[in-house]
C-alpha angles and dihedrals in degrees: 000000000000088000093053089047094048086053090062086064092060120115087213112092096211092053092047091048089049089052092049093050090050091052091047090056088055091057114179093005088071097052096082096049091045091050087051090050091050092047092052090049089051092049094045108024093176109133112274096169132105109280091251092052100044095105092053089045093053092050092052091050091051092049090050093045089053092049095044089050093049089050092051093046089053090051098250117142110254097222089050093048094049091046091055092043092051092043089050091050088049091051094044091050093048094054090048116093 
């Protein structure tokens, strides 16, 4: 699992896609580690992306911070919210060609 998550940090599209596909194959087993990854990004939003992708990474972090803030303000548990969000992304990606 760690190997698949590390591949997500690659600046090489093929390696990132391979990591994503490995995580998709793990299905629900990947949710907890991915929530941990996102939680870490929210707690420490300093760029952790390859230099050429820092802008995209910062945008993604900002989106998740806004969504997480909205979830917390509505009284929803953050772990539950992020788990649902990631599960939804998995389901969406497995139905796309």
